N, C-alpha and C positions, 0 to 999 in steps of 0.2 A: 431516503438512503444514504448508505451507511460511507462515508469518502474520507479517503486517505490525502493528505496533500504533504508531497516532495520537492522541494527547493530540484529548478528545472535545469540542473547542472550534470557535467557526465558522471559521477558519482553516482548520485541517484539516478539517473534516467534506466537505469535495467532494472529497477524495482517496477518503475511504472511498466514498461515493457513487458514483464513478467509476467505481473497482474493483470496485463490487456488481452493475454493468448485465452484470458477464460471469455467465454462467448457473452456471460451478464455483465463484465467489466468495461466501464469506460473509461476513456482517458482522455482528459484533454489540458489542454494549456490553460492558468486562472493565473493572470498576472508573470509574476516570475514564479509560481510553481506547476506542478502537474499534479492533476486534480484525476483521482482514481476513484471512479464508485462503484458502487453495485446496490441492488436493492438486497441485497443478504449481506451476509461476508464475503471479507475480501483475504486471501490466503496467497501467501508468496513466498517461495521456496528460498531458501539461503545460497544455496548450491547452484541452483538454475539463473539466478540473478548475477555470481561468478564475486558477489563482495565482500571483502575482509573483514574482521570484527570492527576496526575503527569506525569506517562506512556503514558500515551496517546496524549497530548500534547507536548511530547520529543522524540516521536518515528521516526519520518522521518528525513535521516540520508541525503538523495537528491531525487533530480526527477531528469528523462533524458527525453529528445523529450515529453515534456506535462507540468501542471502547477498545482499547489494545488487552487483546483475550490472553494474546500469547506472544513472546517476541526473545524469542531463546536463541541459538547458532543453528538451529533449524530451518525457523520458519516465523514469518511475521503473521497474526491473523487479527483484521479487525473484524470484532463483531457487532450486528444491531443493536441499541439502546434496546429497542424494546424487541417483539416476536420476528422471528422472518414471514414476507407473505410471501 
């Protein structure tokens, strides 16, 4: 599972909410974080999340079993380490 962790605070919650609209993505609380997990890639549109630059570019706490493939002013994409299943 490709997993993204964001701190469970008001500024970062919209990222998990937007990602969670994908039926393949699950979001759950794990300690002080929101764990966003998917069997494949995780894509979050910045405009849909409504985050400004400073918040957007400081939102990723950690990635597990994946890597940041794109993180620009439009989209955050976390891809799996290996081939998608």
